[in-house]
N, CA, C and O atoms as a MOPAC input file, in Angstrom:
PM7 MOZYME 1SCF
protein

 N    -17.27700 1   -32.91200 1    29.36800 1
 C    -16.99300 1   -34.26400 1    29.82700 1
 C    -18.17000 1   -34.86000 1    30.59900 1
 O    -18.49100 1   -36.03800 1    30.43700 1
 N    -18.80800 1   -34.04700 1    31.43300 1
 C    -19.94300 1   -34.51300 1    32.23000 1
 C    -21.15200 1   -33.64100 1    31.88400 1
 O    -21.15100 1   -32.44300 1    32.16800 1
 N    -22.17800 1   -34.23000 1    31.27500 1
 C    -23.36000 1   -33.43800 1    30.93900 1
 C    -24.03500 1   -32.85600 1    32.18400 1
 O    -24.12600 1   -33.51900 1    33.21700 1
 N    -24.50000 1   -31.62800 1    32.07500 1
 C    -25.14100 1   -30.97200 1    33.21800 1
 C    -26.45500 1   -31.64000 1    33.59300 1
 O    -27.00000 1   -31.37500 1    34.66400 1
 N    -26.96600 1   -32.49700 1    32.73100 1
 C    -28.21000 1   -33.20700 1    33.03400 1
 C    -27.99900 1   -34.38700 1    33.98200 1
 O    -28.96300 1   -34.92400 1    34.52700 1
 N    -26.73300 1   -34.79500 1    34.18100 1
 C    -26.47500 1   -35.95800 1    35.03400 1
 C    -25.66000 1   -35.63500 1    36.28100 1
 O    -25.60500 1   -36.44400 1    37.20700 1
 N    -25.02600 1   -34.46300 1    36.32000 1
 C    -24.18200 1   -34.13900 1    37.47000 1
 C    -23.90800 1   -32.64600 1    37.52400 1
 O    -24.05900 1   -31.92700 1    36.53600 1
 N    -23.50400 1   -32.20100 1    38.70100 1
 C    -23.04800 1   -30.83200 1    38.89900 1
 C    -21.56700 1   -30.90300 1    39.23900 1
 O    -21.16400 1   -31.63100 1    40.14600 1
 N    -20.75900 1   -30.14300 1    38.50800 1
 C    -19.31900 1   -30.10500 1    38.74800 1
 C    -18.96700 1   -28.70000 1    39.20400 1
 O    -19.27400 1   -27.71900 1    38.52500 1
 N    -18.31400 1   -28.61000 1    40.36800 1
 C    -17.89000 1   -27.29900 1    40.86200 1
 C    -16.42000 1   -27.32700 1    41.25400 1
 O    -15.94700 1   -28.27600 1    41.87800 1
 N    -15.70800 1   -26.27200 1    40.87700 1
 C    -14.28400 1   -26.16100 1    41.22200 1
 C    -14.16000 1   -25.93800 1    42.72100 1
 O    -14.89500 1   -25.14300 1    43.30600 1
 N    -13.20900 1   -26.66000 1    43.34400 1
 C    -12.98700 1   -26.48800 1    44.78300 1
 C    -11.53300 1   -26.15000 1    45.09500 1
 O    -11.18700 1   -25.94100 1    46.25800 1
 N    -10.69500 1   -26.09400 1    44.09600 1
 C     -9.28600 1   -25.77100 1    44.27800 1
 C     -8.55600 1   -25.94700 1    42.96900 1
 O     -9.13600 1   -26.36700 1    41.96700 1
 N     -7.28700 1   -25.62400 1    42.98600 1
 C     -6.47700 1   -25.76500 1    41.78000 1
 C     -6.40300 1   -27.23300 1    41.37600 1
 O     -5.89100 1   -28.06600 1    42.12400 1
 N     -6.91200 1   -27.53900 1    40.19900 1
 C     -6.87500 1   -28.91100 1    39.70400 1
 C     -7.81900 1   -29.85500 1    40.41800 1
 O     -7.69200 1   -31.07100 1    40.28000 1
 N     -8.76800 1   -29.31900 1    41.18400 1
 C     -9.71700 1   -30.17000 1    41.90800 1
 C    -11.13700 1   -29.67900 1    41.67800 1
 O    -11.38600 1   -28.47900 1    41.55800 1
 N    -12.06200 1   -30.62900 1    41.62000 1
 C    -13.46700 1   -30.27500 1    41.52200 1
 C    -14.27700 1   -31.28200 1    42.31900 1
 O    -13.80100 1   -32.35800 1    42.68200 1
 N    -15.50400 1   -30.89900 1    42.57500 1
 C    -16.44600 1   -31.75800 1    43.29500 1
 C    -17.56400 1   -32.08900 1    42.33300 1
 O    -18.18800 1   -31.19100 1    41.76900 1
 N    -17.82300 1   -33.37700 1    42.14100 1
 C    -18.89300 1   -33.83400 1    41.26800 1
 C    -20.01700 1   -34.36100 1    42.14500 1
 O    -19.80200 1   -35.23800 1    42.98200 1
 N    -21.20200 1   -33.83000 1    41.95400 1
 C    -22.37500 1   -34.29500 1    42.69100 1
 C    -23.33200 1   -34.91500 1    41.68900 1
 O    -23.74000 1   -34.27300 1    40.72100 1
 N    -23.68200 1   -36.16500 1    41.93100 1
 C    -24.54600 1   -36.88800 1    41.00200 1
 C    -25.38900 1   -37.88800 1    41.78300 1
 O    -25.27400 1   -37.97400 1    43.00600 1
 N    -26.20600 1   -38.62000 1    41.11000 1
 C    -27.02800 1   -39.63400 1    41.75600 1
 C    -27.35900 1   -40.74200 1    40.77600 1
 O    -27.21700 1   -40.58600 1    39.56300 1
 N    -27.79700 1   -41.84900 1    41.31600 1
 C    -28.15800 1   -43.00200 1    40.49800 1
 C    -28.84700 1   -44.01700 1    41.39200 1
 O    -28.73500 1   -43.97100 1    42.61700 1
 N    -29.55100 1   -44.91800 1    40.76600 1
 C    -30.13800 1   -46.03800 1    41.50400 1
 C    -29.09800 1   -47.11200 1    41.79200 1
 O    -29.35800 1   -48.05300 1    42.54200 1
 N    -27.91300 1   -46.96900 1    41.19000 1
 C    -26.88500 1   -47.99500 1    41.29100 1
 C    -25.52000 1   -47.37300 1    41.58400 1
 O    -25.02500 1   -46.55400 1    40.81000 1
 N    -24.92200 1   -47.76400 1    42.70000 1
 C    -23.57000 1   -47.29400 1    43.00800 1
 C    -22.56700 1   -47.82500 1    41.99200 1
 O    -21.57800 1   -47.15500 1    41.69200 1
 N    -22.80800 1   -49.01900 1    41.46200 1
 C    -21.92100 1   -49.56500 1    40.43400 1
 C    -21.89600 1   -48.65600 1    39.21400 1
 O    -20.83400 1   -48.42700 1    38.63500 1
 N    -23.05200 1   -48.13700 1    38.81800 1
 C    -23.10300 1   -47.25500 1    37.64000 1
 C    -22.33000 1   -45.97100 1    37.89600 1
 O    -21.63800 1   -45.48000 1    37.00400 1
 N    -22.43600 1   -45.42000 1    39.09900 1
 C    -21.66300 1   -44.21500 1    39.42000 1
 C    -20.17700 1   -44.52800 1    39.34200 1
 O    -19.41600 1   -43.77000 1    38.74000 1
 N    -19.75400 1   -45.63700 1    39.94200 1
 C    -18.33900 1   -46.01700 1    39.93000 1
 C    -17.83300 1   -46.20000 1    38.50100 1
 O    -16.74000 1   -45.74300 1    38.16900 1
 N    -18.61000 1   -46.85700 1    37.66400 1
 C    -18.19500 1   -47.09300 1    36.28500 1
 C    -18.13100 1   -45.79300 1    35.48400 1
 O    -17.21800 1   -45.60300 1    34.68000 1
 N    -19.08500 1   -44.90900 1    35.69900 1
 C    -19.06100 1   -43.62000 1    35.00300 1
 C    -17.84400 1   -42.79700 1    35.43300 1
 O    -17.19900 1   -42.16100 1    34.59900 1
 N    -17.53300 1   -42.80700 1    36.71900 1
 C    -16.34800 1   -42.08100 1    37.18700 1
 C    -15.08000 1   -42.67000 1    36.57300 1
 O    -14.19100 1   -41.93200 1    36.14900 1
 N    -15.00100 1   -43.98900 1    36.52700 1
 C    -13.81900 1   -44.63300 1    35.95100 1
 C    -13.67400 1   -44.29200 1    34.46900 1
 O    -12.55700 1   -44.15100 1    33.97200 1
 N    -14.78600 1   -44.15900 1    33.76700 1
 C    -14.75100 1   -43.83900 1    32.33500 1
 C    -14.21300 1   -42.43400 1    32.06800 1
 O    -13.76800 1   -42.15400 1    30.95500 1
 N    -14.24400 1   -41.55600 1    33.05300 1
 C    -13.71900 1   -40.20400 1    32.86500 1
 C    -12.20400 1   -40.21400 1    32.66500 1
 O    -11.63700 1   -39.25600 1    32.13800 1
 N    -11.55200 1   -41.29800 1    33.08700 1
 C    -10.10900 1   -41.48000 1    32.90800 1
 C     -9.29700 1   -40.38500 1    33.59600 1
 O     -8.28900 1   -39.91500 1    33.06900 1
 N     -9.75400 1   -39.99100 1    34.77800 1
 C     -9.02900 1   -39.04800 1    35.62900 1
 C     -9.05500 1   -39.58500 1    37.05300 1
 O     -9.98500 1   -40.30600 1    37.41400 1
 N     -8.06500 1   -39.25400 1    37.86800 1
 C     -8.08400 1   -39.71300 1    39.25900 1
 C     -9.29500 1   -39.14200 1    39.99400 1
 O     -9.67300 1   -37.99000 1    39.78000 1
 N     -9.89500 1   -39.94800 1    40.85300 1
 C    -11.02000 1   -39.46900 1    41.65300 1
 C    -11.00600 1   -40.13500 1    43.01900 1
 O    -10.43700 1   -41.21100 1    43.20000 1
 N    -11.63900 1   -39.47900 1    43.96500 1
 C    -11.79100 1   -40.00100 1    45.32300 1
 C    -13.26500 1   -39.97900 1    45.67700 1
 O    -13.84500 1   -38.90100 1    45.81100 1
 N    -13.89300 1   -41.15100 1    45.83300 1
 C    -15.29700 1   -41.17000 1    46.22500 1
 C    -15.43500 1   -40.67700 1    47.66600 1
 O    -14.81800 1   -41.22900 1    48.57700 1
 N    -16.23000 1   -39.65700 1    47.86400 1
 C    -16.39500 1   -39.09000 1    49.20700 1
 C    -17.59000 1   -39.69200 1    49.94000 1
 O    -17.48500 1   -40.05800 1    51.11100 1
 N    -18.69900 1   -39.79200 1    49.26600 1
 C    -19.88500 1   -40.37300 1    49.88300 1
 C    -20.84300 1   -40.82800 1    48.80500 1
 O    -20.82400 1   -40.30100 1    47.69300 1
 N    -21.66400 1   -41.78100 1    49.11400 1
 C    -21.75400 1   -42.52600 1    50.35600 1
 C    -20.57800 1   -43.49600 1    50.49100 1
 O    -19.91100 1   -43.82300 1    49.51100 1
 N    -20.34600 1   -43.93500 1    51.69100 1
 C    -19.23300 1   -44.85300 1    51.95900 1
 C    -19.34000 1   -46.11100 1    51.09600 1
 O    -18.32500 1   -46.68800 1    50.70600 1
 N    -20.54700 1   -46.52600 1    50.80500 1
 C    -20.76200 1   -47.71500 1    49.97600 1
 C    -20.18600 1   -47.56700 1    48.57900 1
 O    -19.87300 1   -48.56700 1    47.93300 1
 N    -20.04000 1   -46.33700 1    48.10000 1
 C    -19.45300 1   -46.12400 1    46.77600 1
 C    -17.98600 1   -46.52900 1    46.76700 1
 O    -17.51000 1   -47.09800 1    45.78500 1
 N    -17.27100 1   -46.24600 1    47.83700 1
 C    -15.87400 1   -46.68700 1    47.93200 1
 C    -15.79800 1   -48.21000 1    47.89800 1
 O    -14.93000 1   -48.78600 1    47.24200 1
 N    -16.71900 1   -48.85200 1    48.61200 1
 C    -16.75300 1   -50.31700 1    48.62500 1
 C    -17.00600 1   -50.87700 1    47.23200 1
 O    -16.35000 1   -51.83400 1    46.81900 1
 N    -17.95500 1   -50.28900 1    46.50200 1
 C    -18.26900 1   -50.76200 1    45.15700 1
 C    -17.09400 1   -50.53100 1    44.21000 1
 O    -16.82700 1   -51.36300 1    43.34300 1
 N    -16.39500 1   -49.41400 1    44.36800 1
 C    -15.19400 1   -49.15400 1    43.55200 1
 C    -14.17200 1   -50.25600 1    43.78200 1
 O    -13.56700 1   -50.75100 1    42.83100 1
 N    -13.97500 1   -50.64200 1    45.03400 1
 C    -13.00000 1   -51.68600 1    45.35700 1
 C    -13.41100 1   -53.02500 1    44.75700 1
 O    -12.57100 1   -53.73800 1    44.20800 1
 N    -14.68000 1   -53.37200 1    44.85400 1
 C    -15.16900 1   -54.64300 1    44.30600 1
 C    -15.00700 1   -54.66000 1    42.79000 1
 O    -14.52900 1   -55.64300 1    42.22400 1
 N    -15.40700 1   -53.56800 1    42.13400 1
 C    -15.28500 1   -53.50900 1    40.67800 1
 C    -13.82600 1   -53.50700 1    40.23900 1
 O    -13.49000 1   -54.12900 1    39.23100 1
 N    -12.95800 1   -52.82600 1    40.97100 1
 C    -11.53100 1   -52.80300 1    40.63800 1
 C    -10.94700 1   -54.21500 1    40.71100 1
 O    -10.17600 1   -54.61800 1    39.84000 1
 N    -11.30900 1   -54.95100 1    41.73300 1
 C    -10.81900 1   -56.32100 1    41.87600 1
 C    -11.34500 1   -57.20200 1    40.74200 1
 O    -10.59700 1   -57.99700 1    40.17500 1
 N    -12.62000 1   -57.06200 1    40.41600 1
 C    -13.21700 1   -57.85800 1    39.34100 1
 C    -12.54200 1   -57.55600 1    38.00900 1
 O    -12.24400 1   -58.47400 1    37.24600 1
 N    -12.30000 1   -56.28200 1    37.72300 1
 C    -11.64400 1   -55.90600 1    36.46900 1
 C    -10.18800 1   -56.36800 1    36.43900 1
 O     -9.69000 1   -56.78800 1    35.39400 1
 N     -9.51000 1   -56.29000 1    37.57900 1
 C     -8.13200 1   -56.75000 1    37.64900 1
 C     -8.05000 1   -58.25300 1    37.38800 1
 O     -7.16900 1   -58.71800 1    36.66400 1
 N     -8.96400 1   -58.99700 1    37.97600 1
 C     -8.98600 1   -60.44200 1    37.74200 1
 C     -9.24700 1   -60.75200 1    36.27200 1
 O     -8.61600 1   -61.64000 1    35.70000 1
 N    -10.17200 1   -60.02400 1    35.66500 1
 C    -10.48600 1   -60.25200 1    34.25400 1
 C     -9.27800 1   -59.94300 1    33.37400 1
 O     -9.01300 1   -60.64800 1    32.40100 1
 N     -8.55300 1   -58.88900 1    33.72200 1
 C     -7.39800 1   -58.48400 1    32.91700 1
 C     -6.25800 1   -59.48400 1    33.01100 1
 O     -5.44000 1   -59.57300 1    32.09500 1
 N     -6.19000 1   -60.22800 1    34.09000 1
 C     -5.07200 1   -61.15000 1    34.30300 1
 C     -5.46900 1   -62.61800 1    34.17500 1
 O     -4.65600 1   -63.50400 1    34.43600 1
 N     -6.68300 1   -62.87300 1    33.78600 1
 C     -7.17400 1   -64.25200 1    33.73100 1
 C     -6.52900 1   -65.05500 1    32.60200 1
 O     -6.26600 1   -66.24700 1    32.76800 1
 N     -6.27600 1   -64.43400 1    31.48500 1
 C     -5.73900 1   -65.13700 1    30.32000 1
 C     -4.37400 1   -64.57200 1    29.96300 1
 O     -4.05900 1   -63.42800 1    30.29100 1
 N     -3.56300 1   -65.38700 1    29.28500 1
 C     -2.26100 1   -64.87700 1    28.84900 1
 C     -2.42300 1   -63.64700 1    27.94700 1
 O     -3.44500 1   -63.48600 1    27.27900 1
 N     -1.42600 1   -62.80500 1    27.93800 1
 C     -1.47000 1   -61.59700 1    27.11700 1
 C     -1.52700 1   -61.93400 1    25.63300 1
 O     -2.14400 1   -61.20900 1    24.85300 1
 N     -0.88800 1   -63.02800 1    25.24200 1
 C     -0.87900 1   -63.42100 1    23.83300 1
 C     -1.93900 1   -64.47400 1    23.59300 1
 O     -2.13200 1   -65.38500 1    24.39800 1
 N     -2.62200 1   -64.33200 1    22.47100 1
 C     -3.61600 1   -65.32100 1    22.07400 1
 C     -2.90700 1   -66.59600 1    21.62300 1
 O     -1.86700 1   -66.51600 1    20.96900 1
 N     -3.44100 1   -67.75700 1    21.95400 1
 C     -2.83200 1   -69.00200 1    21.45800 1
 C     -2.94100 1   -69.06600 1    19.94000 1
 O     -3.89700 1   -68.55900 1    19.35300 1
 N     -1.95500 1   -69.69300 1    19.31600 1
 C     -1.96100 1   -69.85300 1    17.84500 1
 C     -3.08100 1   -70.79400 1    17.44200 1
 O     -3.32400 1   -71.80600 1    18.09900 1
 N     -3.75400 1   -70.45400 1    16.36300 1
 C     -4.81600 1   -71.32600 1    15.83100 1
 C     -4.25400 1   -72.08000 1    14.63300 1
 O     -3.54700 1   -71.51800 1    13.79600 1
 N     -4.58200 1   -73.35900 1    14.57300 1
 C     -4.09700 1   -74.19800 1    13.44400 1
 C     -4.88000 1   -73.93200 1    12.20100 1
 O     -4.61500 1   -74.53900 1    11.16300 1

């Protein structure tokens, strides 16, 4: 799921692991974590939690901006 060239994943408990990675962009880390489609808790840096919140709000707004059904075309 996570290539060893981009992160280190270590087991820390039953059903839990610690992912250590880096990037020039906290947004990219947040998006990559979200793409894993598993629950996660950003531990550090604190700014990563902030970026997750901003991106979550932006995606939520995008998902609810238009009606679920497409308007009929003539």
